[in-house]
Structures are given as C-alpha cells and as structure tokens.
C-alpha positions in Angstrom: 0.6 7.7 -14.8 -0.2 11.4 -15.1 2.2 12.7 -12.4 5.9 13.2 -11.9 6.8 13.8 -8.3 9.6 16.3 -7.9 12.9 15.1 -6.4 13.8 16.1 -2.8 17.0 16.4 -1.0 18.1 13.2 0.7 18.3 15.2 3.9 14.9 16.7 3.7 12.6 15.4 6.4 9.5 13.5 5.5 6.4 15.0 7.1 4.8 12.7 9.7 1.3 11.4 9.0 0.4 11.0 12.7 0.9 8.4 15.4 2.6 5.2 14.5 1.5 5.7 10.9 4.5 7.8 10.2 6.2 4.9 8.5 5.4 1.3 7.9 8.8 0.5 9.4 7.8 2.3 12.6 4.7 0.1 12.6 6.8 -3.0 12.2 9.0 -1.9 15.2 5.9 -1.3 17.3 4.4 -4.7 16.3 7.6 -6.4 17.3 7.5 -4.8 20.7 4.1 -6.0 21.8 4.4 -4.4 25.2 3.7 -1.1 23.6 0.0 -0.1 23.4 -0.1 0.6 19.7 1.5 -2.8 18.7 -1.7 -4.6 17.7 -3.0 -1.6 15.8 0.3 -1.3 14.0 0.3 -5.0 12.9 -3.3 -4.8 11.7 -2.4 -1.7 9.7 0.4 -3.7 8.1 -1.8 -6.7 7.3 -4.5 -4.5 5.7 -2.0 -2.7 3.6 0.0 -5.6 2.3 -2.6 -8.4 2.3 -3.3 -8.3 -1.4 0.2 -8.0 -2.8 1.3 -11.0 -0.8 -1.9 -12.9 -1.7 -1.3 -12.2 -5.4 2.3 -13.4 -5.1 1.1 -16.7 -3.5 -1.5 -17.2 -6.2 1.0 -16.7 -9.0 3.2 -19.2 -7.2 0.5 -21.8 -7.8 -1.6 -21.7 -4.6 -5.3 -21.8 -4.9 -7.6 -19.1 -3.5 -8.2 -20.6 0.0 -4.6 -21.8 0.4 -3.3 -18.4 -0.5 -5.5 -16.7 2.0 -4.5 -19.1 4.7 -0.8 -18.7 3.7 -0.8 -14.9 4.1 -2.8 -14.9 7.3 -0.6 -17.6 8.7 2.5 -15.7 7.6 1.4 -12.6 9.5 0.4 -14.6 12.5 3.7 -16.5 12.7 5.7 -13.3 12.1 4.2 -11.9 15.3 4.1 -15.1 17.3 7.8 -15.8 16.8 8.6 -12.1 17.5 10.6 -12.0 14.2 9.6 -8.3 14.1 11.3 -7.5 17.3 14.7 -7.4 15.7 13.6 -5.6 12.5 15.1 -2.1 11.9 14.7 0.2 8.9 18.4 0.0 7.9 17.8 -3.6 7.0 16.2 -2.6 3.7 13.0 -1.6 2.2 9.9 -2.9 3.7 8.5 -4.2 0.4 11.6 -6.4 0.0 11.6 -7.5 3.6 8.1 -8.7 3.4 8.5 -10.6 0.2 11.7 -12.3 1.3 10.1 -13.2 4.7 7.1 -14.7 3.0 9.4 -16.7 0.7 11.2 -18.1 3.7 7.8 -19.0 5.4 6.6 -20.7 2.2 9.8 -22.8 1.9 10.3 -23.8 5.5 7.2 -23.4 7.6 4.0 -23.7 5.6 3.6 -27.4 6.1 4.0 -27.0 9.9 1.7 -24.0 9.9 -1.0 -26.0 8.1 -0.7 -28.8 10.6 -1.1 -26.3 13.5 -4.0 -24.7 11.7 -5.8 -28.1 11.5 -5.1 -28.6 15.2 -6.2 -25.1 16.1 -2.7 -24.0 17.1 -2.4 -20.8 15.0 -4.1 -17.6 15.9 -4.8 -15.8 12.6 -4.7 -12.1 12.5 -8.2 -10.6 11.5 -8.1 -9.5 7.9 -10.6 -8.4 5.3 -9.5 -10.2 2.0 -12.9 -9.5 0.5 -12.8 -9.8 -3.3 -9.2 -10.9 -3.5 -10.0 -13.9 -5.8 -12.0 -11.7 -8.2 -9.3 -9.1 -8.2 -6.7 -11.7 -8.9 -8.6 -13.0 -11.9 -8.3 -9.5 -13.5 -4.5 -9.5 -13.1 -2.2 -9.7 -16.2 -1.5 -12.9 -18.0 0.1 -15.8 -16.2 3.5 -15.1 -17.8 3.9 -12.2 -15.4 6.3 -13.4 -12.7 5.1 -13.6 -9.1 7.7 -11.0 -8.1 6.5 -8.6 -10.8 2.9 -9.1 -9.9 3.7 -8.5 -6.2 5.4 -5.2 -7.1 2.4 -4.2 -9.3 -0.1 -4.9 -6.6 2.1 -3.0 -4.1 2.1 0.0 -6.4 -1.6 -0.2 -6.8 -2.0 -0.4 -3.0 0.0 2.8 -2.6 -2.1 4.6 -5.1 -5.3 3.4 -3.5 -4.0 4.6 -0.1 -3.2 8.0 -1.5 -6.6 8.4 -3.2 -8.3 7.2 0.0 -6.5 9.8 2.1 -7.4 12.5 -0.4 -11.1 11.4 -0.3 -11.0 11.4 3.5 -9.5 14.9 3.6 -12.2 16.2 1.2 -14.9 14.7 3.4 -13.5 16.3 6.5 -13.3 19.8 4.9 -16.7 19.5 3.2 -15.4 19.4 -0.4 -16.1 15.8 -1.3 -18.3 16.7 -4.2 -15.5 18.8 -5.7 -13.0 16.0 -5.1 -15.2 13.4 -6.9 -15.5 15.8 -9.8 -11.8 16.5 -10.0 -10.1 13.2 -9.1 -10.0 12.0 -12.7 -7.6 14.8 -13.6 -5.1 13.2 -11.3 -4.6 10.1 -13.4 -5.7 11.4 -16.8 -8.7 9.1 -17.1 -11.5 11.7 -17.6 -11.9 10.8 -21.3 -11.2 14.3 -22.4 -13.9 16.1 -20.3 -13.1 19.8 -20.5 -12.6 22.0 -17.5 -15.5 24.2 -18.7 -17.9 21.3 -18.3 -16.7 20.5 -14.8 -17.0 24.1 -13.9 -20.5 24.3 -15.2 -21.5 21.2 -13.1 -19.9 22.7 -9.9 -21.3 26.2 -10.5 -17.9 27.9 -10.7 -15.5 29.3 -13.3 -13.1 27.4 -15.5 -10.1 29.3 -14.0 -11.4 28.3 -10.6 -11.4 24.6 -11.6 -7.9 24.8 -13.0 -6.7 26.3 -9.8 -8.4 23.6 -7.8 -6.9 20.8 -10.0 -3.5 22.4 -9.5 -3.9 22.3 -5.7 -5.2 18.8 -5.8 -2.3 17.5 -7.8 0.1 19.2 -5.4 -1.5 17.5 -2.4 -1.6 14.2 -4.4 2.2 14.4 -4.9 2.7 15.2 -1.2 0.7 12.3 0.0 2.3 10.0 -2.6 5.7 10.8 -1.1 4.5 10.3 2.4 3.1 6.9 1.5 6.4 5.9 -0.1 8.3 7.2 2.9 6.4 4.7 5.0 8.0 1.8 3.2 11.7 2.9 3.1 14.3 3.3 5.8 15.1 7.0 5.2 14.1 10.0 3.1 17.0 9.4 0.7 15.4 6.3 -0.7 12.0 7.9 -1.5 12.9 9.0 -5.0 14.2 5.6 -6.0 11.0 3.9 -4.8 8.9 6.5 -6.6 10.7 5.7 -9.9 10.3 2.0 -9.3 6.6 2.5 -8.6 6.0 4.6 -11.7 7.9 2.1 -13.8 5.8 -0.7 -12.4 2.5 1.0 -13.0 3.5 1.8 -16.6 4.2 -1.8 -17.5 
C-alpha cells in the first residue's frame, strides 16, 4: 500500500466521526441496549460493515454460498436476540477478534438449531445487502489461504473501502468530486505512472496545484484511516498495532 500512517501517542484522543458511529464498539454497546433509539441503526451498521469478512470466513470453512449467507445473517440475528451484546465492553478486546470468535462459537454450537428455527420461521434475520458476495469470493486468493487469514484480508479491504467511500462523500459535499476521481489513484499508487502534468492539464490547473491537492488528499486519507481503525479497537493506544496488522495483511 502507498501510505504509512504516522504513529500517535497512546493518550491522544481519536476524533469522533459523529453520532454512534464514533466507534464500532460504541455501536455494539448501543445494539446491546435495545432501549436506546439508535440501537437498530447501530446493529445495521455493524452488519453492513462486517457482512463480507464473516461470509468469506464461512465460505473458506466449507459452507456453500447460500448456507454462508444464512449463517452470517443468522449469527447477527441471534447475537441481538440473545442480548449477547448487552454485556460487551471495549476492554474485552478488539472488535475484529470478538466477531470472529463469536461466529466460531455460533458455528460450533448453534447453527443446527438456528437452521431448524429458520425452517420453522423462528429466526428474524437482520436486513442485509450481500449483493455480489459469491462473485467476490470467487476472486479471493487460492484455497490454501486459511479462513482466518482470508477474514483478516477481507476486513482490511472493508476498512479501505470505507475510507475511500468517506473521501468520495466528502468530495461530493464540497463540490470537488471531479478532482477526487482524478486524484484518488495517487493514494494507492495504481495510476500506471500517469504524470502530475497530465492530470493538471485535464483539470485545467497547474502541476504544483495538483501536487498540493494530492498532499492534502493523502493527509485526509490517513486521518480517516486512523478513525476507521479506531472504530474497531477499545482505545487509542491500540490503533497503531491495528494499522500495522492491516498494512501487513494487505501486503500479503
């Protein structure tokens, strides 16, 4: 990856993103306390964010496409129905690890019963948008990649997609979407060697102006990356470790 986020002090606060979206752990806590008005929205946010990594894990474990979809949906539905989230607290570990271990428990102990309830109409599945999950899975690395490694890789890709999505949304709000589309390739080094001068010509500006804009975009990219990682850990002191893990995972 073409970025190296700078380290921060363990005591440095992480900027909030807004509402319950500040961290995934806060979303978990809200979802576990369903008397709060944002609980359902928090759970749906979790499901959307972590649908595919869990689905990919289940597929690599040997489940077919439809069974893996049902498994993940049933897992999220059962997690809420049993109020397992009510006792969750950030100091219990990283959210990435919590989700995977919880799914493993569900697969080992509750999948058969959940399937029986599904056939009888007893499980209320959480609305999800799995979309092209099967097609995406077929593009994953060779089958010798472990389910756990594939889960981490899919998680890292989801974080990256979330960051790029937020950058795109910001550019749309401030009217700079055309510039963002022209510059986003410089974030990940995938422009195929297109020079700054050519981008400047297309955007009707100077090469120095493009370099400055890329510098600002990279800075904001790093900020948002840290914020997204901060949503998945219990405290700011764990952010750098998770960043290193993500970068190593994406580099494999």
